[in-house]
Backbone and ligand atoms as CSV (ligand in chain L), in Angstrom:
chain,resi,resn,atom,element,x,y,z
A,1,MET,N,N,-110.785,163.527,-102.001
A,1,MET,CA,C,-110.635,164.900,-101.477
A,1,MET,C,C,-109.244,164.945,-100.866
A,2,ALA,N,N,-108.960,166.169,-100.422
A,2,ALA,CA,C,-107.535,166.348,-99.738
A,2,ALA,C,C,-107.298,165.535,-98.621
A,3,ASP,N,N,-108.351,165.156,-97.875
A,3,ASP,CA,C,-108.199,164.324,-96.656
A,3,ASP,C,C,-108.055,162.803,-96.985
A,4,GLY,N,N,-108.063,162.463,-98.284
A,4,GLY,CA,C,-107.911,161.154,-98.662
A,4,GLY,C,C,-109.091,160.274,-98.664
A,5,LYS,N,N,-110.233,160.938,-98.322
A,5,LYS,CA,C,-111.495,160.179,-98.309
A,5,LYS,C,C,-112.290,160.464,-99.538
A,6,MET,N,N,-113.224,159.478,-99.825
A,6,MET,CA,C,-114.085,159.606,-101.029
A,6,MET,C,C,-115.450,159.834,-100.457
A,7,TYR,N,N,-116.090,161.040,-100.885
A,7,TYR,CA,C,-117.478,161.322,-100.439
A,7,TYR,C,C,-118.392,161.156,-101.688
A,8,ALA,N,N,-119.627,160.724,-101.318
A,8,ALA,CA,C,-120.603,160.667,-102.445
A,8,ALA,C,C,-121.947,161.190,-101.929
A,9,SER,N,N,-122.616,161.915,-102.774
A,9,SER,CA,C,-124.026,162.395,-102.406
A,9,SER,C,C,-124.959,161.294,-102.858
A,10,GLU,N,N,-126.142,161.272,-102.162
A,10,GLU,CA,C,-127.169,160.220,-102.482
A,10,GLU,C,C,-128.534,161.030,-102.243
A,11,HIS,N,N,-129.459,160.934,-103.163
A,11,HIS,CA,C,-130.719,161.403,-103.038
A,11,HIS,C,C,-131.600,160.468,-102.293
A,12,GLY,N,N,-132.430,160.867,-101.364
A,12,GLY,CA,C,-133.492,160.057,-100.730
A,12,GLY,C,C,-134.632,159.925,-101.703
A,13,GLN,N,N,-135.528,158.979,-101.304
A,13,GLN,CA,C,-136.783,158.997,-102.064
A,13,GLN,C,C,-137.575,160.265,-101.932
A,14,SER,N,N,-137.685,160.733,-100.737
A,14,SER,CA,C,-138.333,161.998,-100.490
A,14,SER,C,C,-137.604,162.604,-99.246
A,15,ALA,N,N,-136.963,163.685,-99.467
A,15,ALA,CA,C,-135.950,164.180,-98.367
A,15,ALA,C,C,-134.920,163.140,-98.070
A,16,ASN,N,N,-134.418,163.019,-96.793
A,16,ASN,CA,C,-133.403,162.127,-96.383
A,16,ASN,C,C,-132.203,161.976,-97.330
A,17,ASP,N,N,-131.857,163.110,-97.897
A,17,ASP,CA,C,-130.623,163.127,-98.747
A,17,ASP,C,C,-129.443,162.827,-97.824
A,18,GLU,N,N,-128.386,162.277,-98.493
A,18,GLU,CA,C,-127.213,161.828,-97.720
A,18,GLU,C,C,-125.896,162.236,-98.297
A,19,ILE,N,N,-124.871,162.434,-97.456
A,19,ILE,CA,C,-123.444,162.502,-97.835
A,19,ILE,C,C,-122.852,161.236,-97.169
A,20,ASN,N,N,-122.219,160.426,-97.922
A,20,ASN,CA,C,-121.651,159.196,-97.443
A,20,ASN,C,C,-120.063,159.239,-97.631
A,21,ILE,N,N,-119.290,158.674,-96.716
A,21,ILE,CA,C,-117.799,158.494,-96.901
A,21,ILE,C,C,-117.756,157.070,-97.347
A,22,ILE,N,N,-117.236,156.882,-98.587
A,22,ILE,CA,C,-117.237,155.538,-99.264
A,22,ILE,C,C,-116.047,154.775,-98.886
A,23,GLN,N,N,-116.330,153.520,-98.415
A,23,GLN,CA,C,-115.322,152.551,-98.207
A,23,GLN,C,C,-115.553,151.211,-98.977
A,24,GLU,N,N,-114.498,150.736,-99.513
A,24,GLU,CA,C,-114.617,149.537,-100.324
A,24,GLU,C,C,-115.434,148.428,-99.652
A,25,GLY,N,N,-116.331,147.851,-100.324
A,25,GLY,CA,C,-117.170,146.709,-99.767
A,25,GLY,C,C,-118.313,147.094,-98.915
A,26,SER,N,N,-118.498,148.327,-98.661
A,26,SER,CA,C,-119.609,148.698,-97.729
A,26,SER,C,C,-120.909,148.897,-98.502
A,27,ASN,N,N,-122.034,148.741,-97.830
A,27,ASN,CA,C,-123.366,148.932,-98.355
A,27,ASN,C,C,-123.982,150.140,-97.746
A,28,TYR,N,N,-124.325,151.048,-98.616
A,28,TYR,CA,C,-124.836,152.362,-98.094
A,28,TYR,C,C,-126.367,152.328,-98.038
A,29,GLY,N,N,-126.991,151.205,-98.115
A,29,GLY,CA,C,-128.435,151.075,-97.634
A,29,GLY,C,C,-129.489,151.193,-98.664
A,30,TRP,N,N,-129.320,151.837,-99.712
A,30,TRP,CA,C,-130.420,152.087,-100.628
A,30,TRP,C,C,-130.850,150.707,-101.366
A,31,PRO,N,N,-132.067,150.335,-101.334
A,31,PRO,CA,C,-133.299,151.101,-100.820
A,31,PRO,C,C,-133.795,150.682,-99.508
A,32,LEU,N,N,-132.979,149.914,-98.779
A,32,LEU,CA,C,-133.407,149.211,-97.536
A,32,LEU,C,C,-133.655,150.336,-96.415
A,33,ILE,N,N,-132.602,151.178,-96.320
A,33,ILE,CA,C,-132.751,152.284,-95.251
A,33,ILE,C,C,-132.308,153.562,-95.963
A,34,GLU,N,N,-132.654,154.650,-95.341
A,34,GLU,CA,C,-132.246,155.879,-95.822
A,34,GLU,C,C,-132.257,156.903,-94.623
A,35,GLY,N,N,-131.626,157.957,-94.751
A,35,GLY,CA,C,-131.532,159.032,-93.716
A,35,GLY,C,C,-131.041,158.445,-92.367
A,36,ASN,N,N,-131.804,158.642,-91.381
A,36,ASN,CA,C,-131.455,158.300,-89.957
A,36,ASN,C,C,-131.695,156.840,-89.735
A,37,GLU,N,N,-132.304,156.058,-90.597
A,37,GLU,CA,C,-132.559,154.680,-90.304
A,37,GLU,C,C,-131.292,153.849,-90.283
A,38,THR,N,N,-131.342,152.790,-89.506
A,38,THR,CA,C,-130.096,151.899,-89.280
A,38,THR,C,C,-130.487,150.454,-89.486
A,39,ARG,N,N,-129.660,149.705,-89.900
A,39,ARG,CA,C,-129.765,148.216,-90.024
A,39,ARG,C,C,-128.335,147.630,-89.953
A,40,ASP,N,N,-128.186,146.426,-89.250
A,40,ASP,CA,C,-126.951,145.757,-89.202
A,40,ASP,C,C,-126.389,145.506,-90.599
A,41,GLY,N,N,-125.155,145.755,-90.785
A,41,GLY,CA,C,-124.540,145.456,-92.060
A,41,GLY,C,C,-124.622,146.606,-93.097
A,42,LEU,N,N,-125.465,147.561,-92.767
A,42,LEU,CA,C,-125.594,148.750,-93.664
A,42,LEU,C,C,-124.965,149.968,-93.037
A,43,GLU,N,N,-124.399,150.816,-93.847
A,43,GLU,CA,C,-123.713,152.028,-93.366
A,43,GLU,C,C,-124.664,153.159,-93.279
A,44,SER,N,N,-124.530,153.943,-92.199
A,44,SER,CA,C,-125.268,155.165,-92.025
A,44,SER,C,C,-124.523,156.268,-92.641
A,45,PRO,N,N,-125.220,157.302,-93.051
A,45,PRO,CA,C,-124.423,158.401,-93.762
A,45,PRO,C,C,-123.641,159.324,-92.814
A,46,PHE,N,N,-122.565,159.956,-93.332
A,46,PHE,CA,C,-121.772,161.018,-92.693
A,46,PHE,C,C,-122.728,162.087,-92.314
A,47,LEU,N,N,-123.654,162.477,-93.215
A,47,LEU,CA,C,-124.698,163.546,-92.932
A,47,LEU,C,C,-125.940,163.202,-93.673
A,48,THR,N,N,-127.080,163.449,-93.054
A,48,THR,CA,C,-128.401,163.343,-93.781
A,48,THR,C,C,-129.126,164.593,-93.504
A,49,THR,N,N,-129.980,165.009,-94.532
A,49,THR,CA,C,-130.740,166.223,-94.325
A,49,THR,C,C,-131.926,165.882,-93.470
A,50,GLY,N,N,-132.191,164.671,-93.183
A,50,GLY,CA,C,-133.378,164.353,-92.376
A,50,GLY,C,C,-134.599,164.231,-93.274
A,51,SER,N,N,-135.703,163.925,-92.600
A,51,SER,CA,C,-136.970,163.625,-93.308
A,51,SER,C,C,-137.812,164.871,-93.741
A,52,ASN,N,N,-137.252,166.040,-93.247
A,52,ASN,CA,C,-138.026,167.233,-93.514
A,52,ASN,C,C,-137.379,168.258,-94.460
A,53,GLU,N,N,-136.255,167.738,-95.008
A,53,GLU,CA,C,-135.436,168.787,-95.877
A,53,GLU,C,C,-134.821,167.966,-97.094
A,54,THR,N,N,-134.889,168.743,-98.204
A,54,THR,CA,C,-134.327,168.228,-99.409
A,54,THR,C,C,-133.344,169.099,-100.044
A,55,TRP,N,N,-132.158,168.652,-100.288
A,55,TRP,CA,C,-131.123,169.485,-100.951
A,55,TRP,C,C,-130.993,169.045,-102.453
A,56,ALA,N,N,-131.289,167.772,-102.636
A,56,ALA,CA,C,-130.914,167.127,-103.971
A,56,ALA,C,C,-129.369,167.344,-104.262
A,57,PRO,N,N,-128.512,166.901,-103.324
A,57,PRO,CA,C,-127.130,167.117,-103.428
A,57,PRO,C,C,-126.585,166.601,-104.796
A,58,SER,N,N,-125.522,167.273,-105.304
A,58,SER,CA,C,-124.880,166.865,-106.551
A,58,SER,C,C,-123.413,166.784,-106.292
A,59,GLY,N,N,-122.605,167.618,-107.089
A,59,GLY,CA,C,-121.149,167.468,-107.019
A,59,GLY,C,C,-120.588,167.978,-105.639
A,60,ILE,N,N,-119.480,167.442,-105.293
A,60,ILE,CA,C,-118.819,167.757,-104.083
A,60,ILE,C,C,-117.312,168.088,-104.252
A,61,ASP,N,N,-116.803,169.079,-103.478
A,61,ASP,CA,C,-115.331,169.285,-103.363
A,61,ASP,C,C,-115.151,169.735,-101.978
A,62,SER,N,N,-113.864,170.012,-101.599
A,62,SER,CA,C,-113.515,170.369,-100.158
A,62,SER,C,C,-112.445,171.435,-100.135
A,63,LYS,N,N,-112.462,172.103,-99.097
A,63,LYS,CA,C,-111.437,173.190,-98.857
A,63,LYS,C,C,-111.583,173.753,-97.480
A,64,ASP,N,N,-110.485,173.894,-96.884
A,64,ASP,CA,C,-110.423,174.526,-95.442
A,64,ASP,C,C,-111.243,173.830,-94.410
A,65,GLY,N,N,-111.241,172.466,-94.455
A,65,GLY,CA,C,-112.036,171.763,-93.429
A,65,GLY,C,C,-113.509,171.601,-93.696
A,66,HIS,N,N,-113.914,172.015,-94.903
A,66,HIS,CA,C,-115.315,171.920,-95.252
A,66,HIS,C,C,-115.572,171.289,-96.533
A,67,LEU,N,N,-116.674,170.483,-96.571
A,67,LEU,CA,C,-117.150,170.055,-97.916
A,67,LEU,C,C,-118.057,171.124,-98.519
A,68,TYR,N,N,-117.849,171.208,-99.801
A,68,TYR,CA,C,-118.696,172.196,-100.538
A,68,TYR,C,C,-119.689,171.319,-101.401
A,69,VAL,N,N,-120.993,171.255,-101.079
A,69,VAL,CA,C,-121.806,170.413,-101.700
A,69,VAL,C,C,-122.891,171.219,-102.600
A,70,ALA,N,N,-122.697,170.983,-103.960
A,70,ALA,CA,C,-123.597,171.587,-104.916
A,70,ALA,C,C,-125.011,170.976,-104.603
A,71,SER,N,N,-126.019,171.891,-104.529
A,71,SER,CA,C,-127.391,171.360,-104.185
A,71,SER,C,C,-128.409,171.994,-105.213
A,72,LEU,N,N,-129.060,171.121,-105.918
A,72,LEU,CA,C,-130.095,171.500,-106.891
A,72,LEU,C,C,-131.404,172.041,-106.185
A,73,ARG,N,N,-132.127,171.252,-105.586
A,73,ARG,CA,C,-133.302,171.659,-104.942
A,73,ARG,C,C,-133.011,172.691,-103.792
A,74,GLY,N,N,-131.818,172.492,-103.203
A,74,GLY,CA,C,-131.448,173.422,-102.108
A,74,GLY,C,C,-130.976,174.781,-102.698
A,75,THR,N,N,-130.871,174.864,-103.938
A,75,THR,CA,C,-130.416,176.095,-104.687
A,75,THR,C,C,-129.268,176.795,-103.859
A,76,ALA,N,N,-128.228,176.072,-103.612
A,76,ALA,CA,C,-127.085,176.590,-102.873
A,76,ALA,C,C,-125.973,175.733,-103.028
A,77,ILE,N,N,-124.766,176.174,-102.505
A,77,ILE,CA,C,-123.645,175.321,-102.177
A,77,ILE,C,C,-123.699,175.286,-100.631
A,78,LYS,N,N,-123.838,174.060,-100.140
A,78,LYS,CA,C,-123.868,173.749,-98.701
A,78,LYS,C,C,-122.465,173.531,-98.217
A,79,LEU,N,N,-122.042,174.251,-97.155
A,79,LEU,CA,C,-120.772,174.012,-96.587
A,79,LEU,C,C,-120.945,173.170,-95.376
A,80,ILE,N,N,-120.212,172.028,-95.356
A,80,ILE,CA,C,-120.298,171.025,-94.263
A,80,ILE,C,C,-119.025,171.035,-93.485
A,81,ASN,N,N,-119.110,171.262,-92.142
A,81,ASN,CA,C,-117.896,171.147,-91.375
A,81,ASN,C,C,-117.470,169.730,-91.290
A,82,LEU,N,N,-116.223,169.405,-91.722
A,82,LEU,CA,C,-115.777,167.985,-91.724
A,82,LEU,C,C,-115.573,167.492,-90.352
A,83,GLU,N,N,-115.311,168.228,-89.420
A,83,GLU,CA,C,-115.158,167.727,-88.001
A,83,GLU,C,C,-116.536,167.373,-87.368
A,84,THR,N,N,-117.487,168.239,-87.545
A,84,THR,CA,C,-118.849,168.045,-86.796
A,84,THR,C,C,-119.806,167.316,-87.787
A,85,GLY,N,N,-119.589,167.315,-89.070
A,85,GLY,CA,C,-120.559,166.699,-89.944
A,85,GLY,C,C,-121.815,167.506,-90.068
A,86,LYS,N,N,-121.826,168.755,-89.685
A,86,LYS,CA,C,-122.968,169.605,-89.696
A,86,LYS,C,C,-122.868,170.645,-90.742
A,87,ALA,N,N,-123.999,171.036,-91.308
A,87,ALA,CA,C,-124.035,172.127,-92.237
A,87,ALA,C,C,-123.608,173.496,-91.528
A,88,ALA,N,N,-122.607,174.168,-92.085
A,88,ALA,CA,C,-122.047,175.355,-91.346
A,88,ALA,C,C,-122.476,176.600,-91.977
A,89,ASP,N,N,-122.653,176.532,-93.315
A,89,ASP,CA,C,-122.926,177.879,-94.023
A,89,ASP,C,C,-123.484,177.410,-95.371
A,90,SER,N,N,-123.911,178.434,-96.249
A,90,SER,CA,C,-124.299,178.087,-97.518
A,90,SER,C,C,-124.087,179.311,-98.389
A,91,ILE,N,N,-123.841,179.069,-99.720
A,91,ILE,CA,C,-123.650,180.144,-100.663
A,91,ILE,C,C,-124.853,180.065,-101.598
A,92,GLU,N,N,-125.769,181.098,-101.658
A,92,GLU,CA,C,-127.026,181.086,-102.213
A,92,GLU,C,C,-127.136,182.229,-103.233
A,93,GLY,N,N,-128.195,182.159,-103.985
A,93,GLY,CA,C,-128.577,183.325,-104.873
A,93,GLY,C,C,-128.280,183.068,-106.261
A,94,HIS,N,N,-127.955,181.802,-106.653
A,94,HIS,CA,C,-127.629,181.501,-108.056
A,94,HIS,C,C,-128.564,180.371,-108.633
A,95,GLY,N,N,-129.529,179.965,-107.803
A,95,GLY,CA,C,-130.444,178.928,-108.260
A,95,GLY,C,C,-129.927,177.542,-108.061
A,96,ARG,N,N,-130.231,176.676,-108.917
A,96,ARG,CA,C,-129.837,175.294,-108.793
A,96,ARG,C,C,-128.382,175.063,-109.197
A,97,VAL,N,N,-127.656,174.445,-108.292
A,97,VAL,CA,C,-126.164,174.211,-108.498
A,97,VAL,C,C,-125.899,172.829,-108.745
A,98,ARG,N,N,-125.231,172.524,-109.904
A,98,ARG,CA,C,-125.022,171.055,-110.310
A,98,ARG,C,C,-123.658,170.599,-109.733
A,99,ASP,N,N,-122.640,171.479,-109.813
A,99,ASP,CA,C,-121.349,170.958,-109.493
A,99,ASP,C,C,-120.388,172.008,-108.945
A,100,VAL,N,N,-119.362,171.699,-108.251
A,100,VAL,CA,C,-118.575,172.648,-107.677
A,100,VAL,C,C,-117.143,172.109,-107.912
A,101,LEU,N,N,-116.205,172.963,-108.104
A,101,LEU,CA,C,-114.771,172.640,-108.301
A,101,LEU,C,C,-113.847,173.636,-107.546
A,102,ILE,N,N,-112.946,173.147,-106.745
A,102,ILE,CA,C,-112.099,174.027,-106.033
A,102,ILE,C,C,-110.617,173.862,-106.611
A,103,ASP,N,N,-110.065,174.970,-106.963
A,103,ASP,CA,C,-108.763,174.936,-107.608
A,103,ASP,C,C,-107.961,175.927,-106.698
A,104,GLY,N,N,-107.142,175.290,-105.745
A,104,GLY,CA,C,-106.405,176.215,-104.899
A,104,GLY,C,C,-107.402,176.824,-103.918
A,105,GLU,N,N,-107.418,178.215,-103.928
A,105,GLU,CA,C,-108.375,178.957,-103.053
A,105,GLU,C,C,-109.543,179.288,-103.839
A,106,GLU,N,N,-109.664,179.076,-105.195
A,106,GLU,CA,C,-110.813,179.545,-105.977
A,106,GLU,C,C,-111.897,178.476,-105.995
A,107,VAL,N,N,-113.095,178.931,-105.810
A,107,VAL,CA,C,-114.285,178.073,-105.936
A,107,VAL,C,C,-115.063,178.390,-107.151
A,108,TYR,N,N,-115.165,177.327,-108.009
A,108,TYR,CA,C,-115.934,177.520,-109.292
A,108,TYR,C,C,-117.191,176.652,-109.103
A,109,PHE,N,N,-118.289,176.998,-109.725
A,109,PHE,CA,C,-119.445,176.171,-109.671
A,109,PHE,C,C,-120.235,176.420,-110.871
A,110,ILE,N,N,-121.107,175.425,-111.325
A,110,ILE,CA,C,-122.041,175.584,-112.440
A,110,ILE,C,C,-123.480,175.483,-112.015
A,111,THR,N,N,-124.337,176.415,-112.588
A,111,THR,CA,C,-125.740,176.241,-112.233
A,111,THR,C,C,-126.361,175.414,-113.250
A,112,ASN,N,N,-127.586,174.895,-112.927
A,112,ASN,CA,C,-128.371,174.021,-113.756
A,112,ASN,C,C,-129.808,174.412,-113.670
A,113,ASN,N,N,-130.010,175.722,-114.040
A,113,ASN,CA,C,-131.471,176.247,-113.924
A,113,ASN,C,C,-132.191,175.847,-115.230
A,114,THR,N,N,-131.527,175.355,-116.162
A,114,THR,CA,C,-132.300,175.033,-117.460
A,114,THR,C,C,-132.641,173.563,-117.643
A,115,ASP,N,N,-132.552,172.836,-116.419
A,115,ASP,CA,C,-132.778,171.417,-116.499
A,115,ASP,C,C,-134.224,170.996,-116.453
A,116,GLY,N,N,-135.085,172.007,-116.573
A,116,GLY,CA,C,-136.537,171.725,-116.646
A,116,GLY,C,C,-137.162,171.772,-115.192
A,117,ARG,N,N,-136.403,171.981,-114.154
A,117,ARG,CA,C,-136.941,172.080,-112.848
A,117,ARG,C,C,-136.601,173.406,-112.239
A,118,GLY,N,N,-135.876,174.209,-112.852
A,118,GLY,CA,C,-135.554,175.472,-112.338
A,118,GLY,C,C,-136.320,176.661,-113.077
A,119,GLN,N,N,-135.895,177.880,-112.667
A,119,GLN,CA,C,-136.441,179.121,-113.264
A,119,GLN,C,C,-135.286,179.834,-113.918
A,120,PRO,N,N,-134.966,179.545,-115.110
A,120,PRO,CA,C,-133.785,180.118,-115.705
A,120,PRO,C,C,-133.938,181.477,-116.130
A,121,ASP,N,N,-132.834,182.318,-115.905
A,121,ASP,CA,C,-132.708,183.587,-116.590
A,121,ASP,C,C,-132.319,183.505,-118.026
A,122,ASN,N,N,-132.324,184.505,-118.743
A,122,ASN,CA,C,-131.959,184.384,-120.185
A,122,ASN,C,C,-130.511,183.980,-120.367
A,123,ASP,N,N,-129.667,184.290,-119.377
A,123,ASP,CA,C,-128.236,183.908,-119.537
A,123,ASP,C,C,-127.818,182.705,-118.747
A,124,ASP,N,N,-128.782,181.915,-118.278
A,124,ASP,CA,C,-128.494,180.603,-117.697
A,124,ASP,C,C,-128.127,179.593,-118.810
A,125,ASP,N,N,-127.411,178.577,-118.440
A,125,ASP,CA,C,-126.689,178.397,-117.221
A,125,ASP,C,C,-125.344,178.950,-117.206
A,126,LYS,N,N,-124.729,179.114,-116.060
A,126,LYS,CA,C,-123.446,179.754,-115.948
A,126,LYS,C,C,-122.388,178.979,-115.297
A,127,LEU,N,N,-121.163,179.270,-115.517
A,127,LEU,CA,C,-119.993,178.910,-114.767
A,127,LEU,C,C,-119.527,180.104,-113.948
A,128,ILE,N,N,-119.511,179.924,-112.718
A,128,ILE,CA,C,-119.297,181.133,-111.849
A,128,ILE,C,C,-118.019,180.832,-110.924
A,129,LEU,N,N,-117.170,181.909,-110.918
A,129,LEU,CA,C,-116.005,181.943,-109.998
A,129,LEU,C,C,-116.605,182.740,-108.805
A,130,LEU,N,N,-116.663,182.027,-107.671
A,130,LEU,CA,C,-117.232,182.729,-106.363
A,130,LEU,C,C,-116.319,183.963,-106.111
A,131,PRO,N,N,-117.016,185.133,-106.094
A,131,PRO,CA,C,-116.226,186.334,-105.716
A,131,PRO,C,C,-115.556,186.186,-104.399
A,132,GLY,N,N,-114.283,186.642,-104.301
A,132,GLY,CA,C,-113.588,186.604,-103.006
A,132,GLY,C,C,-113.014,185.248,-102.689
A,133,SER,N,N,-113.207,184.283,-103.469
A,133,SER,CA,C,-112.655,182.931,-103.193
A,133,SER,C,C,-111.259,182.849,-103.639
L,1,CA,CA,CA,-127.789,155.481,-98.019
């Protein structure tokens, strides 16, 4: 990302999805710990959805101090404030979102409603340029 960090999304077994900041040689816990669990020698996530929420996070990009996290089950792009590590907003209404790409100020994303888990329209899937971005 623009901040020089590498972010990765990780699905939990059931909820407990994570966003991790990847550092060489670190162990991000799967399958020993997930979500808010901790153990010596294992890294806790930058963000977890916790045990009651599932996003099925997928592709990630960043802009203006926020991560943009494509979310399949969450059927949204989740905006994460990079200073607080908290979900700040979301872009919804397009179904399952597989990936997001930011080019300058423009936000592009692809839906994945035809993956067998969504409810596709006749013209899915789509590459969308977020209006106003
Ligand atoms: Ca983990």
